[in-house]
LOZA-517163 format. One record per residue: residue in three letters; x, y, z of N, C-alpha, C, CB in turn; residue number from 0. Coordinates in pm, whole numbers, plus 50000, padded with zeros to 5 digits. Glycine has a CB too. Example, Ala and Ser with C-alpha at 12.3 -4.5 7.8 and 13.67 -1.06 7.14 Angstrom:
BEGIN
<node resn="ala" n_px="51319" n_py="49431" n_pz="50780" ca_px="51230" ca_py="49550" ca_pz="50780" c_px="51320" c_py="49670" c_pz="50780" cb_px="51131" cb_py="49553" cb_pz="50905" resi="0"/>
<node resn="ser" n_px="51285" n_py="49775" n_pz="50708" ca_px="51367" ca_py="49894" ca_pz="50714" c_px="51290" c_py="50003" c_pz="50787" cb_px="51408" cb_py="49940" cb_pz="50572" resi="1"/>
END
This chain:
BEGIN
<node resn="met" n_px="52168" n_py="47638" n_pz="49961" ca_px="52146" ca_py="47768" ca_pz="49900" c_px="52002" c_py="47813" c_pz="49927" cb_px="52174" cb_py="47762" cb_pz="49747" resi="0"/>
<node resn="lys" n_px="51988" n_py="47940" n_pz="49967" ca_px="51856" ca_py="47994" ca_pz="49996" c_px="51777" c_py="48017" c_pz="49868" cb_px="51867" cb_py="48125" cb_pz="50075" resi="1"/>
<node resn="asn" n_px="51645" n_py="48003" n_pz="49880" ca_px="51556" ca_py="48029" ca_pz="49768" c_px="51561" c_py="48180" c_pz="49738" cb_px="51410" cb_py="47982" cb_pz="49799" resi="2"/>
<node resn="pro" n_px="51595" n_py="48219" n_pz="49615" ca_px="51603" ca_py="48361" ca_pz="49583" c_px="51465" c_py="48428" c_pz="49581" cb_px="51671" cb_py="48381" cb_pz="49448" resi="3"/>
<node resn="lys" n_px="51360" n_py="48349" n_pz="49580" ca_px="51224" ca_py="48404" ca_pz="49582" c_px="51153" c_py="48343" c_pz="49704" cb_px="51145" cb_py="48373" cb_pz="49447" resi="4"/>
<node resn="pro" n_px="51171" n_py="48404" n_pz="49820" ca_px="51124" ca_py="48344" ca_pz="49945" c_px="50973" c_py="48327" c_pz="49956" cb_px="51171" cb_py="48426" cb_pz="50057" resi="5"/>
<node resn="tyr" n_px="50898" n_py="48394" n_pz="49873" ca_px="50753" ca_py="48384" ca_pz="49881" c_px="50693" c_py="48312" c_pz="49760" cb_px="50692" cb_py="48522" cb_pz="49892" resi="6"/>
<node resn="ala" n_px="50775" n_py="48236" n_pz="49690" ca_px="50728" ca_py="48163" ca_pz="49572" c_px="50610" c_py="48074" c_pz="49607" cb_px="50842" cb_py="48080" cb_pz="49511" resi="7"/>
<node resn="gly" n_px="50503" n_py="48088" n_pz="49529" ca_px="50384" ca_py="48007" ca_pz="49550" c_px="50291" c_py="48055" c_pz="49659" cb_px="50425" cb_py="47869" cb_pz="49580" resi="8"/>
<node resn="arg" n_px="50324" n_py="48167" n_pz="49724" ca_px="50239" ca_py="48220" ca_pz="49831" c_px="50154" c_py="48334" c_pz="49776" cb_px="50324" cb_py="48268" cb_pz="49951" resi="9"/>
<node resn="ile" n_px="50050" n_py="48369" n_pz="49849" ca_px="49957" ca_py="48473" ca_pz="49807" c_px="49947" c_py="48579" c_pz="49916" cb_px="49817" cb_py="48414" cb_pz="49776" resi="10"/>
<node resn="ala" n_px="49949" n_py="48704" n_pz="49873" ca_px="49927" ca_py="48816" ca_pz="49965" c_px="49797" c_py="48886" c_pz="49925" cb_px="50047" cb_py="48916" cb_pz="49963" resi="11"/>
<node resn="ser" n_px="49723" n_py="48931" n_pz="50023" ca_px="49602" ca_py="49007" ca_pz="49994" c_px="49640" c_py="49154" c_pz="49981" cb_px="49495" cb_py="48987" cb_pz="50106" resi="12"/>
<node resn="leu" n_px="49583" n_py="49218" n_pz="49882" ca_px="49611" ca_py="49359" ca_pz="49854" c_px="49490" c_py="49442" c_pz="49893" cb_px="49646" cb_py="49380" cb_pz="49704" resi="13"/>
<node resn="gly" n_px="49513" n_py="49538" n_pz="49979" ca_px="49405" ca_py="49626" ca_pz="50025" c_px="49381" c_py="49738" c_pz="49927" cb_px="49437" cb_py="49682" cb_pz="50161" resi="14"/>
<node resn="thr" n_px="49292" n_py="49715" n_pz="49832" ca_px="49256" ca_py="49818" ca_pz="49734" c_px="49117" c_py="49794" c_pz="49682" cb_px="49357" cb_py="49821" cb_pz="49617" resi="15"/>
<node resn="lys" n_px="49055" n_py="49899" n_pz="49637" ca_px="48930" ca_py="49884" ca_pz="49563" c_px="48939" c_py="49964" c_pz="49435" cb_px="48809" cb_py="49928" cb_pz="49648" resi="16"/>
<node resn="his" n_px="49063" n_py="50003" n_pz="49400" ca_px="49085" ca_py="50090" ca_pz="49285" c_px="49185" c_py="50031" c_pz="49185" cb_px="49134" cb_py="50227" cb_pz="49331" resi="17"/>
<node resn="asp" n_px="49183" n_py="49899" n_pz="49168" ca_px="49263" ca_py="49828" ca_pz="49066" c_px="49414" c_py="49847" c_pz="49080" cb_px="49221" cb_py="49874" cb_pz="48931" resi="18"/>
<node resn="lys" n_px="49465" n_py="49867" n_pz="49201" ca_px="49609" ca_py="49884" ca_pz="49221" c_px="49687" c_py="49755" c_pz="49191" cb_px="49638" cb_py="49928" cb_pz="49364" resi="19"/>
<node resn="glu" n_px="49616" n_py="49641" n_pz="49189" ca_px="49687" ca_py="49516" ca_pz="49161" c_px="49756" c_py="49522" c_pz="49025" cb_px="49590" cb_py="49398" cb_pz="49166" resi="20"/>
<node resn="arg" n_px="49700" n_py="49595" n_pz="48931" ca_px="49763" ca_py="49606" ca_pz="48799" c_px="49898" c_py="49676" c_pz="48808" cb_px="49672" cb_py="49682" cb_pz="48701" resi="21"/>
<node resn="ala" n_px="49914" n_py="49763" n_pz="48906" ca_px="50039" ca_py="49838" ca_pz="48921" c_px="50144" c_py="49763" c_pz="49002" cb_px="50011" cb_py="49970" cb_pz="48986" resi="22"/>
<node resn="val" n_px="50103" n_py="49672" n_pz="49093" ca_px="50201" ca_py="49613" ca_pz="49183" c_px="50225" c_py="49464" c_pz="49167" cb_px="50159" cb_py="49639" cb_pz="49320" resi="23"/>
<node resn="glu" n_px="50131" n_py="49391" n_pz="49109" ca_px="50145" ca_py="49244" ca_pz="49111" c_px="50268" c_py="49195" c_pz="49038" cb_px="50022" cb_py="49180" cb_pz="49050" resi="24"/>
<node resn="arg" n_px="50306" n_py="49255" n_pz="48926" ca_px="50426" ca_py="49210" ca_pz="48854" c_px="50553" c_py="49228" c_pz="48936" cb_px="50440" cb_py="49286" cb_pz="48722" resi="25"/>
<node resn="ala" n_px="50562" n_py="49341" n_pz="49005" ca_px="50682" ca_py="49369" ca_pz="49085" c_px="50696" c_py="49269" c_pz="49200" cb_px="50677" cb_py="49511" cb_pz="49140" resi="26"/>
<node resn="phe" n_px="50586" n_py="49239" n_pz="49269" ca_px="50593" ca_py="49143" ca_pz="49379" c_px="50621" c_py="49002" c_pz="49329" cb_px="50464" cb_py="49146" cb_pz="49459" resi="27"/>
<node resn="arg" n_px="50566" n_py="48967" n_pz="49215" ca_px="50592" ca_py="48834" ca_pz="49159" c_px="50738" c_py="48823" c_pz="49115" cb_px="50498" cb_py="48804" cb_pz="49040" resi="28"/>
<node resn="phe" n_px="50790" n_py="48925" n_pz="49049" ca_px="50927" ca_py="48923" ca_pz="49000" c_px="51027" c_py="48923" c_pz="49116" cb_px="50952" cb_py="49043" cb_pz="48909" resi="29"/>
<node resn="ala" n_px="51007" n_py="49009" n_pz="49213" ca_px="51105" ca_py="49024" ca_pz="49321" c_px="51098" c_py="48913" c_pz="49425" cb_px="51085" cb_py="49157" cb_pz="49388" resi="30"/>
<node resn="leu" n_px="50977" n_py="48868" n_pz="49459" ca_px="50961" ca_py="48775" ca_pz="49570" c_px="50897" c_py="48643" c_pz="49531" cb_px="50879" cb_py="48838" cb_pz="49677" resi="31"/>
<node resn="gly" n_px="50844" n_py="48633" n_pz="49409" ca_px="50771" ca_py="48513" ca_pz="49370" c_px="50630" c_py="48511" c_pz="49428" cb_px="50846" cb_py="48389" cb_pz="49412" resi="32"/>
<node resn="leu" n_px="50583" n_py="48624" n_pz="49475" ca_px="50457" ca_py="48636" ca_pz="49547" c_px="50342" c_py="48669" c_pz="49452" cb_px="50467" cb_py="48742" cb_pz="49655" resi="33"/>
<node resn="asp" n_px="50232" n_py="48597" n_pz="49466" ca_px="50110" ca_py="48630" ca_pz="49392" c_px="50026" c_py="48723" c_pz="49476" cb_px="50030" cb_py="48501" cb_pz="49354" resi="34"/>
<node resn="val" n_px="49952" n_py="48810" n_pz="49409" ca_px="49871" ca_py="48911" ca_pz="49476" c_px="49725" c_py="48892" c_pz="49439" cb_px="49919" cb_py="49054" cb_pz="49437" resi="35"/>
<node resn="met" n_px="49637" n_py="48901" n_pz="49539" ca_px="49493" ca_py="48894" ca_pz="49512" c_px="49422" c_py="49003" c_pz="49592" cb_px="49436" cb_py="48755" cb_pz="49547" resi="36"/>
<node resn="val" n_px="49309" n_py="49046" n_pz="49539" ca_px="49227" ca_py="49145" ca_pz="49607" c_px="49102" c_py="49075" c_pz="49660" cb_px="49190" cb_py="49264" cb_pz="49512" resi="37"/>
<node resn="pro" n_px="49078" n_py="49082" n_pz="49790" ca_px="48957" ca_py="49018" ca_pz="49844" c_px="48831" c_py="49078" c_pz="49783" cb_px="48953" cb_py="49032" cb_pz="49997" resi="38"/>
<node resn="ala" n_px="48734" n_py="48992" n_pz="49753" ca_px="48607" ca_py="49038" ca_pz="49697" c_px="48536" c_py="49128" c_pz="49799" cb_px="48516" cb_py="48918" cb_pz="49657" resi="39"/>
<node resn="asp" n_px="48473" n_py="49231" n_pz="49749" ca_px="48391" ca_py="49321" ca_pz="49831" c_px="48468" c_py="49395" c_pz="49940" cb_px="48281" cb_py="49243" cb_pz="49895" resi="40"/>
<node resn="leu" n_px="48598" n_py="49410" n_pz="49924" ca_px="48677" ca_py="49485" ca_pz="50021" c_px="48654" c_py="49634" c_pz="49998" cb_px="48829" cb_py="49449" cb_pz="50009" resi="41"/>
<node resn="asp" n_px="48613" n_py="49707" n_pz="50101" ca_px="48587" ca_py="49850" ca_pz="50088" c_px="48690" c_py="49929" c_pz="50168" cb_px="48444" cb_py="49884" cb_pz="50134" resi="42"/>
<node resn="thr" n_px="48802" n_py="49959" n_pz="50104" ca_px="48907" ca_py="50034" ca_pz="50171" c_px="48871" c_py="50181" c_pz="50188" cb_px="49037" cb_py="50023" cb_pz="50094" resi="43"/>
<node resn="asp" n_px="48767" n_py="50228" n_pz="50118" ca_px="48724" ca_py="50366" ca_pz="50134" c_px="48667" c_py="50393" c_pz="50273" cb_px="48619" cb_py="50400" cb_pz="50029" resi="44"/>
<node resn="leu" n_px="48636" n_py="50287" n_pz="50348" ca_px="48591" ca_py="50305" ca_pz="50486" c_px="48701" c_py="50368" c_pz="50572" cb_px="48549" cb_py="50171" cb_pz="50545" resi="45"/>
<node resn="leu" n_px="48827" n_py="50351" n_pz="50529" ca_px="48941" ca_py="50406" ca_pz="50604" c_px="48974" c_py="50549" c_pz="50563" cb_px="49063" cb_py="50318" cb_pz="50585" resi="46"/>
<node resn="gly" n_px="48901" n_py="50601" n_pz="50465" ca_px="48924" ca_py="50737" ca_pz="50417" c_px="48937" c_py="50736" c_pz="50266" cb_px="49049" cb_py="50797" cb_pz="50481" resi="47"/>
<node resn="thr" n_px="48897" n_py="50846" n_pz="50205" ca_px="48907" ca_py="50859" ca_pz="50060" c_px="49005" c_py="50970" c_pz="50024" cb_px="48769" cb_py="50886" cb_pz="49997" resi="48"/>
<node resn="phe" n_px="49069" n_py="50953" n_pz="49908" ca_px="49167" ca_py="51051" ca_pz="49862" c_px="49101" c_py="51189" c_pz="49845" cb_px="49231" cb_py="51005" cb_pz="49730" resi="49"/>
<node resn="ser" n_px="48976" n_py="51189" n_pz="49798" ca_px="48906" ca_py="51315" ca_pz="49774" c_px="48851" c_py="51379" c_pz="49901" cb_px="48792" cb_py="51291" cb_pz="49678" resi="50"/>
<node resn="gly" n_px="48852" n_py="51305" n_pz="50012" ca_px="48813" ca_py="51362" ca_pz="50140" c_px="48667" c_py="51344" c_pz="50179" cb_px="48843" cb_py="51503" cb_pz="50139" resi="51"/>
<node resn="glu" n_px="48584" n_py="51279" n_pz="50094" ca_px="48445" ca_py="51257" ca_pz="50133" c_px="48437" c_py="51177" c_pz="50264" cb_px="48368" cb_py="51183" cb_pz="50021" resi="52"/>
<node resn="val" n_px="48524" n_py="51078" n_pz="50278" ca_px="48537" ca_py="51005" ca_pz="50404" c_px="48673" c_py="51045" c_pz="50461" cb_px="48525" cb_py="50847" cb_pz="50383" resi="53"/>
<node resn="pro" n_px="48675" n_py="51115" n_pz="50574" ca_px="48803" ca_py="51160" ca_pz="50629" c_px="48892" c_py="51044" c_pz="50671" cb_px="48780" cb_py="51251" cb_pz="50747" resi="54"/>
<node resn="arg" n_px="49021" n_py="51061" n_pz="50648" ca_px="49119" ca_py="50961" ca_pz="50690" c_px="49159" c_py="50991" c_pz="50833" cb_px="49243" cb_py="50960" cb_pz="50595" resi="55"/>
<node resn="thr" n_px="49153" n_py="50890" n_pz="50917" ca_px="49193" ca_py="50905" ca_pz="51057" c_px="49333" c_py="50848" c_pz="51073" cb_px="49093" cb_py="50835" cb_pz="51153" resi="56"/>
<node resn="gly" n_px="49429" n_py="50934" n_pz="51105" ca_px="49567" ca_py="50891" ca_pz="51123" c_px="49654" c_py="50934" c_pz="51007" cb_px="49573" cb_py="50739" cb_pz="51139" resi="57"/>
<node resn="thr" n_px="49780" n_py="50901" n_pz="51018" ca_px="49877" ca_py="50935" ca_pz="50913" c_px="49863" c_py="50839" c_pz="50796" cb_px="50022" cb_py="50932" cb_pz="50969" resi="58"/>
<node resn="ala" n_px="49924" n_py="50874" n_pz="50683" ca_px="49923" ca_py="50784" ca_pz="50567" c_px="49984" c_py="50649" c_pz="50604" cb_px="50000" cb_py="50848" cb_pz="50448" resi="59"/>
<node resn="leu" n_px="50089" n_py="50650" n_pz="50683" ca_px="50154" ca_py="50525" ca_pz="50725" c_px="50060" c_py="50439" c_pz="50809" cb_px="50281" cb_py="50556" cb_pz="50804" resi="60"/>
<node resn="glu" n_px="49990" n_py="50499" n_pz="50905" ca_px="49897" ca_py="50425" ca_pz="50990" c_px="49782" c_py="50367" c_pz="50909" cb_px="49842" cb_py="50514" cb_pz="51101" resi="61"/>
<node resn="val" n_px="49726" n_py="50446" n_pz="50819" ca_px="49614" ca_py="50399" ca_pz="50736" c_px="49660" c_py="50290" c_pz="50641" cb_px="49552" cb_py="50516" cb_pz="50658" resi="62"/>
<node resn="cys" n_px="49780" n_py="50302" n_pz="50589" ca_px="49834" ca_py="50201" ca_pz="50499" c_px="49842" c_py="50065" c_pz="50569" cb_px="49973" cb_py="50243" cb_pz="50447" resi="63"/>
<node resn="glu" n_px="49892" n_py="50063" n_pz="50690" ca_px="49900" ca_py="49937" ca_pz="50764" c_px="49760" c_py="49883" c_pz="50797" cb_px="49982" cb_py="49955" cb_pz="50894" resi="64"/>
<node resn="arg" n_px="49668" n_py="49972" n_pz="50836" ca_px="49531" ca_py="49927" ca_pz="50863" c_px="49466" c_py="49869" c_pz="50738" cb_px="49445" cb_py="50043" cb_pz="50916" resi="65"/>
<node resn="lys" n_px="49493" n_py="49930" n_pz="50624" ca_px="49437" ca_py="49882" ca_pz="50497" c_px="49492" c_py="49743" c_pz="50463" cb_px="49469" cb_py="49981" cb_pz="50383" resi="66"/>
<node resn="ala" n_px="49621" n_py="49722" n_pz="50482" ca_px="49681" ca_py="49590" ca_pz="50456" c_px="49621" c_py="49486" c_pz="50550" cb_px="49834" cb_py="49595" cb_pz="50472" resi="67"/>
<node resn="arg" n_px="49606" n_py="49522" n_pz="50676" ca_px="49550" ca_py="49427" ca_pz="50773" c_px="49401" c_py="49399" c_pz="50747" cb_px="49567" cb_py="49481" cb_pz="50916" resi="68"/>
<node resn="leu" n_px="49328" n_py="49497" n_pz="50700" ca_px="49189" ca_py="49476" ca_pz="50661" c_px="49180" c_py="49374" c_pz="50548" cb_px="49123" cb_py="49610" cb_pz="50618" resi="69"/>
<node resn="ala" n_px="49269" n_py="49385" n_pz="50451" ca_px="49272" ca_py="49289" ca_pz="50340" c_px="49313" c_py="49151" c_pz="50389" cb_px="49369" cb_py="49337" cb_pz="50231" resi="70"/>
<node resn="met" n_px="49409" n_py="49144" n_pz="50479" ca_px="49453" ca_py="49015" ca_pz="50533" c_px="49339" c_py="48945" c_pz="50607" cb_px="49573" cb_py="49035" cb_pz="50629" resi="71"/>
<node resn="thr" n_px="49268" n_py="49020" n_pz="50689" ca_px="49155" ca_py="48963" ca_pz="50763" c_px="49045" c_py="48918" c_pz="50668" cb_px="49099" cb_py="49066" cb_pz="50862" resi="72"/>
<node resn="ser" n_px="49016" n_py="49001" n_pz="50570" ca_px="48911" ca_py="48968" ca_pz="50474" c_px="48942" c_py="48841" c_pz="50395" cb_px="48890" cb_py="49083" cb_pz="50378" resi="73"/>
<node resn="ala" n_px="49069" n_py="48823" n_pz="50360" ca_px="49109" ca_py="48706" ca_pz="50280" c_px="49151" c_py="48588" c_pz="50367" cb_px="49223" cb_py="48743" cb_pz="50188" resi="74"/>
<node resn="gly" n_px="49173" n_py="48610" n_pz="50495" ca_px="49221" ca_py="48503" ca_pz="50582" c_px="49364" c_py="48462" c_pz="50550" cb_px="49131" cb_py="48382" cb_pz="50570" resi="75"/>
<node resn="leu" n_px="49447" n_py="48561" n_pz="50513" ca_px="49586" ca_py="48535" ca_pz="50476" c_px="49682" c_py="48605" c_pz="50572" cb_px="49613" cb_py="48580" cb_pz="50332" resi="76"/>
<node resn="pro" n_px="49802" n_py="48548" n_pz="50594" ca_px="49900" ca_py="48611" ca_pz="50682" c_px="49988" c_py="48715" c_pz="50613" cb_px="49986" cb_py="48506" cb_pz="50743" resi="77"/>
<node resn="leu" n_px="49967" n_py="48735" n_pz="50482" ca_px="50047" ca_py="48831" ca_pz="50406" c_px="49956" c_py="48940" c_pz="50350" cb_px="50124" cb_py="48760" cb_pz="50291" resi="78"/>
<node resn="gly" n_px="49998" n_py="49064" n_pz="50361" ca_px="49916" ca_py="49174" ca_pz="50312" c_px="49999" c_py="49287" c_pz="50255" cb_px="49829" cb_py="49226" cb_pz="50421" resi="79"/>
<node resn="ile" n_px="49938" n_py="49359" n_pz="50161" ca_px="50002" ca_py="49473" ca_pz="50095" c_px="49897" c_py="49583" c_pz="50085" cb_px="50058" cb_py="49433" cb_pz="49953" resi="80"/>
<node resn="ala" n_px="49941" n_py="49706" n_pz="50099" ca_px="49852" ca_py="49820" ca_pz="50076" c_px="49936" c_py="49943" c_pz="50044" cb_px="49761" cb_py="49847" cb_pz="50199" resi="81"/>
<node resn="asn" n_px="49870" n_py="50041" n_pz="49986" ca_px="49936" ca_py="50170" ca_pz="49965" c_px="49839" c_py="50280" c_pz="50006" cb_px="49982" cb_py="50187" cb_pz="49817" resi="82"/>
<node resn="glu" n_px="49895" n_py="50395" n_pz="50033" ca_px="49816" ca_py="50511" ca_pz="50071" c_px="49888" c_py="50635" c_pz="50022" cb_px="49791" cb_py="50518" cb_pz="50226" resi="83"/>
<node resn="gly" n_px="49813" n_py="50726" n_pz="49965" ca_px="49873" ca_py="50848" ca_pz="49914" c_px="49808" c_py="50970" c_pz="49974" cb_px="49863" cb_py="50853" cb_pz="49763" resi="84"/>
<node resn="ser" n_px="49882" n_py="51078" n_pz="49975" ca_px="49826" ca_py="51205" ca_pz="50019" c_px="49893" c_py="51316" c_pz="49940" cb_px="49846" cb_py="51225" cb_pz="50173" resi="85"/>
<node resn="phe" n_px="49822" n_py="51426" n_pz="49930" ca_px="49871" ca_py="51543" ca_pz="49857" c_px="49836" c_py="51666" c_pz="49939" cb_px="49809" cb_py="51551" cb_pz="49713" resi="86"/>
<node resn="gly" n_px="49932" n_py="51754" n_pz="49951" ca_px="49908" ca_py="51876" ca_pz="50029" c_px="50033" c_py="51960" c_pz="50034" cb_px="49862" cb_py="51842" cb_pz="50170" resi="87"/>
<node resn="pro" n_px="50042" n_py="52049" n_pz="50132" ca_px="50158" ca_py="52135" ca_pz="50141" c_px="50284" c_py="52058" c_pz="50180" cb_px="50133" cb_py="52245" cb_pz="50242" resi="88"/>
<node resn="his" n_px="50396" n_py="52100" n_pz="50127" ca_px="50527" ca_py="52046" ca_pz="50161" c_px="50545" c_py="52059" c_pz="50313" cb_px="50642" cb_py="52119" cb_pz="50083" resi="89"/>
<node resn="pro" n_px="50600" n_py="51957" n_pz="50380" ca_px="50610" ca_py="51964" ca_pz="50527" c_px="50705" c_py="52072" c_pz="50579" cb_px="50654" cb_py="51831" cb_pz="50580" resi="90"/>
<node resn="tyr" n_px="50802" n_py="52115" n_pz="50498" ca_px="50898" ca_py="52216" ca_pz="50544" c_px="50882" c_py="52351" c_pz="50476" cb_px="51039" cb_py="52166" cb_pz="50522" resi="91"/>
<node resn="ile" n_px="50822" n_py="52350" n_pz="50356" ca_px="50800" ca_py="52473" ca_pz="50280" c_px="50652" c_py="52475" c_pz="50243" cb_px="50893" cb_py="52482" cb_pz="50150" resi="92"/>
<node resn="pro" n_px="50565" n_py="52523" n_pz="50332" ca_px="50421" ca_py="52504" ca_pz="50318" c_px="50357" c_py="52561" c_pz="50191" cb_px="50355" cb_py="52565" cb_pz="50433" resi="93"/>
<node resn="phe" n_px="50422" n_py="52655" n_pz="50122" ca_px="50360" ca_py="52711" ca_pz="50002" c_px="50392" c_py="52630" c_pz="49876" cb_px="50406" cb_py="52855" cb_pz="49983" resi="94"/>
<node resn="ile" n_px="50465" n_py="52520" n_pz="49891" ca_px="50496" ca_py="52431" ca_pz="49779" c_px="50414" c_py="52303" c_pz="49794" cb_px="50649" cb_py="52397" cb_pz="49772" resi="95"/>
<node resn="pro" n_px="50333" n_py="52269" n_pz="49692" ca_px="50257" ca_py="52143" ca_pz="49701" c_px="50347" c_py="52021" c_pz="49688" cb_px="50149" cb_py="52140" cb_pz="49592" resi="96"/>
<node resn="ala" n_px="50307" n_py="51914" n_pz="49753" ca_px="50386" ca_py="51791" ca_pz="49748" c_px="50293" c_py="51670" c_pz="49764" cb_px="50494" cb_py="51791" cb_pz="49859" resi="97"/>
<node resn="gly" n_px="50343" n_py="51555" n_pz="49721" ca_px="50268" ca_py="51431" ca_pz="49734" c_px="50350" c_py="51326" c_pz="49806" cb_px="50225" cb_py="51379" cb_pz="49596" resi="98"/>
<node resn="leu" n_px="50283" n_py="51242" n_pz="49881" ca_px="50347" ca_py="51133" ca_pz="49954" c_px="50275" c_py="51004" c_pz="49920" cb_px="50347" cb_py="51159" cb_pz="50108" resi="99"/>
<node resn="glu" n_px="50349" n_py="50902" n_pz="49882" ca_px="50294" ca_py="50770" ca_pz="49855" c_px="50364" c_py="50672" c_pz="49948" cb_px="50311" cb_py="50728" cb_pz="49704" resi="100"/>
<node resn="val" n_px="50285" n_py="50589" n_pz="50019" ca_px="50337" ca_py="50492" ca_pz="50114" c_px="50289" c_py="50354" c_pz="50072" cb_px="50293" cb_py="50525" cb_pz="50259" resi="101"/>
<node resn="met" n_px="50377" n_py="50254" n_pz="50077" ca_px="50338" ca_py="50116" ca_pz="50051" c_px="50391" c_py="50030" c_pz="50164" cb_px="50393" cb_py="50067" cb_pz="49912" resi="102"/>
<node resn="thr" n_px="50305" n_py="49939" n_pz="50212" ca_px="50340" ca_py="49852" ca_pz="50323" c_px="50320" c_py="49706" c_pz="50285" cb_px="50256" cb_py="49886" cb_pz="50447" resi="103"/>
<node resn="phe" n_px="50415" n_py="49622" n_pz="50326" ca_px="50406" ca_py="49477" ca_pz="50310" c_px="50413" c_py="49417" c_pz="50450" cb_px="50520" cb_py="49420" cb_pz="50216" resi="104"/>
<node resn="ile" n_px="50317" n_py="49328" n_pz="50482" ca_px="50312" ca_py="49266" ca_pz="50614" c_px="50319" c_py="49114" c_pz="50599" cb_px="50184" cb_py="49307" cb_pz="50690" resi="105"/>
<node resn="asp" n_px="50406" n_py="49053" n_pz="50678" ca_px="50414" ca_py="48907" ca_pz="50688" c_px="50400" c_py="48874" c_pz="50836" cb_px="50550" cb_py="48850" cb_pz="50628" resi="106"/>
<node resn="asp" n_px="50279" n_py="48839" n_pz="50878" ca_px="50255" ca_py="48808" ca_pz="51019" c_px="50327" c_py="48682" c_pz="51064" cb_px="50106" cb_py="48794" cb_pz="51046" resi="107"/>
<node resn="gly" n_px="50349" n_py="48588" n_pz="50973" ca_px="50420" ca_py="48465" ca_pz="51007" c_px="50564" c_py="48490" c_pz="51051" cb_px="50419" cb_py="48369" cb_pz="50890" resi="108"/>
<node resn="arg" n_px="50626" n_py="48588" n_pz="50991" ca_px="50765" ca_py="48623" ca_pz="51025" c_px="50774" c_py="48746" c_pz="51114" cb_px="50845" cb_py="48647" cb_pz="50897" resi="109"/>
<node resn="gly" n_px="50659" n_py="48807" n_pz="51143" ca_px="50660" ca_py="48927" ca_pz="51226" c_px="50721" c_py="49047" c_pz="51155" cb_px="50735" cb_py="48900" cb_pz="51353" resi="110"/>
<node resn="leu" n_px="50702" n_py="49055" n_pz="51024" ca_px="50761" ca_py="49163" ca_pz="50945" c_px="50657" c_py="49266" c_pz="50903" cb_px="50830" cb_py="49107" cb_pz="50823" resi="111"/>
<node resn="val" n_px="50694" n_py="49392" n_pz="50912" ca_px="50618" ca_py="49501" ca_pz="50854" c_px="50720" c_py="49589" c_pz="50783" cb_px="50534" cb_py="49582" cb_pz="50963" resi="112"/>
<node resn="gly" n_px="50713" n_py="49590" n_pz="50651" ca_px="50807" ca_py="49670" ca_pz="50572" c_px="50732" c_py="49782" c_pz="50502" cb_px="50882" cb_py="49583" cb_pz="50470" resi="113"/>
<node resn="thr" n_px="50786" n_py="49902" n_pz="50508" ca_px="50721" ca_py="50017" ca_pz="50447" c_px="50822" c_py="50094" c_pz="50364" cb_px="50658" cb_py="50108" cb_pz="50554" resi="114"/>
<node resn="glu" n_px="50775" n_py="50139" n_pz="50250" ca_px="50854" ca_py="50224" ca_pz="50161" c_px="50770" c_py="50346" c_pz="50131" cb_px="50896" cb_py="50148" cb_pz="50028" resi="115"/>
<node resn="ser" n_px="50834" n_py="50460" n_pz="50116" ca_px="50759" ca_py="50581" ca_pz="50083" c_px="50832" c_py="50660" c_pz="49974" cb_px="50738" cb_py="50668" cb_pz="50208" resi="116"/>
<node resn="leu" n_px="50753" n_py="50736" n_pz="49902" ca_px="50805" ca_py="50823" ca_pz="49796" c_px="50745" c_py="50960" c_pz="49816" cb_px="50772" cb_py="50766" cb_pz="49654" resi="117"/>
<node resn="phe" n_px="50829" n_py="51059" n_pz="49827" ca_px="50786" ca_py="51197" ca_pz="49846" c_px="50821" c_py="51274" c_pz="49719" cb_px="50853" cb_py="51262" cb_pz="49972" resi="118"/>
<node resn="arg" n_px="50722" n_py="51342" n_pz="49663" ca_px="50746" ca_py="51416" ca_pz="49539" c_px="50699" c_py="51559" c_pz="49553" cb_px="50674" cb_py="51349" cb_pz="49421" resi="119"/>
<node resn="glu" n_px="50785" n_py="51650" n_pz="49505" ca_px="50750" ca_py="51792" ca_pz="49509" c_px="50675" c_py="51831" c_pz="49382" cb_px="50877" cb_py="51879" cb_pz="49527" resi="120"/>
<node resn="glu" n_px="50624" n_py="51952" n_pz="49381" ca_px="50534" ca_py="51999" ca_pz="49275" c_px="50588" c_py="51977" c_pz="49134" cb_px="50506" cb_py="52144" cb_pz="49294" resi="121"/>
<node resn="asp" n_px="50712" n_py="52016" n_pz="49105" ca_px="50762" ca_py="52003" ca_pz="48969" c_px="50779" c_py="51856" c_pz="48928" cb_px="50895" cb_py="52077" cb_pz="48955" resi="122"/>
<node resn="glu" n_px="50807" n_py="51767" n_pz="49023" ca_px="50813" ca_py="51625" ca_pz="48994" c_px="50674" c_py="51570" c_pz="48965" cb_px="50877" cb_py="51548" cb_pz="49109" resi="123"/>
<node resn="leu" n_px="50573" n_py="51623" n_pz="49036" ca_px="50436" ca_py="51578" ca_pz="49016" c_px="50384" c_py="51616" c_pz="48878" cb_px="50344" cb_py="51636" cb_pz="49125" resi="124"/>
<node resn="arg" n_px="50422" n_py="51734" n_pz="48830" ca_px="50377" ca_py="51778" ca_pz="48698" c_px="50433" c_py="51693" c_pz="48586" cb_px="50417" cb_py="51922" cb_pz="48674" resi="125"/>
<node resn="ser" n_px="50555" n_py="51641" n_pz="48603" ca_px="50618" ca_py="51563" ca_pz="48497" c_px="50580" c_py="51415" c_pz="48504" cb_px="50768" cb_py="51577" cb_pz="48504" resi="126"/>
<node resn="ala" n_px="50512" n_py="51374" n_pz="48611" ca_px="50477" ca_py="51231" ca_pz="48627" c_px="50360" c_py="51191" c_pz="48538" cb_px="50442" cb_py="51200" cb_pz="48773" resi="127"/>
END
């Protein structure tokens, strides 16, 4: 029988400098048995800031993967997690504001890169 928690006892580095571990660590531990840590002195703002003081180069998906890999390198771990968000005009109806949140999980040992995204329109954003 396969282990229902394939990452039990393993650690993934989380690319954040804004306390995102509080939002994600329980879910990763519950679903995969994975512990999450944030490398000390990791500055993910080098990849761009939400407020735009440091411009983001690339799409939210590209930056999310770079952020996870930055955390992996910093911690010396083969597992990484990151998220990236953006807010702006709806891609099909430009006069409607919308938000996009992307989360990426990387397992270099298995050659896996998994990404999930959530797209929310203006009225959903107001109720969140």
